[in-house]
N, C-alpha and C positions, 0 to 999 in steps of 0.2 A: 610413756615419755616420743617427741618427736625428734626424729633424724635433721641433722646437717648437712646436704651438700660438701664433698671438700671443696668443692669449687668458690663455695665463699668464708670457709674457715679465714685466712687470713685476710681477706677485706675485711668480715668485720670486725676480729680483733683491731685493726687500723683505725673502724669509725667508732670503737665501744664510747659509751658514755661514763662522763663522771657519776658514779656512784652516789648515793643519797646519803644524805647528812643522816639517815636510821640505819641503810647500811653500812655507814666506816663505823659506826657510833659501835652497832653489834658487834664491826669484825672486831675492833677493838678490845672487846670486851672478853674475847676469845686469843686475845693476841696475833691478829690476825693482819697483814696488810694490805689490804684489797687494793689498793693504786698498784700499789710495787709488786702486786701478784699479775695483775691485768699486761703491765710492760712486761713480765717477766715472760705471760704466755707469748705477749706475740712478740720477743727477742725470741725465743725456741723457734715461734713458725718460722722464721725467717733463720734460725741456723738448720732447721728441717731442712728448707728448699733449697740450701748451700751445701747440704752435705748431701744431698741426693743428685742435685747439680754434680757434683764431683765423681757419687758413683755411677752416673749414667754415662758421665765419658771417659769413664773408663773400665766400663763393663763390653765384650767383645758383642760382636752384634750377634752375632749368632747364640750368646746364651738371652734363653727366655726370659728372665727378669728383668734384660734391658728395658721388653714392652713396658713390663706394670712399673717399675723406676720415670718411664717415659710420660703414662700415664695418668701417674700422680701428681709428676711435676706440672702437667698440663694444668691437671684442676687444681692448686693453688696460685690463686691468683690476687 
């Protein structure tokens, strides 16, 4: 299994292609809305970025978690 750096997660979700007819047909057979799920994933990625921004803005500069929050935020493009 390959790993994707977090720097590309939001960017990749923004640039996701429309699923093929076969993918849609297979997902419908299992009651899944592939296009809706992809859109929801992008929405959740933006929500994560917003939540982390709020956390970082209200985290004391002496808190060691601030570095981690800022590192994650910097990686979300």
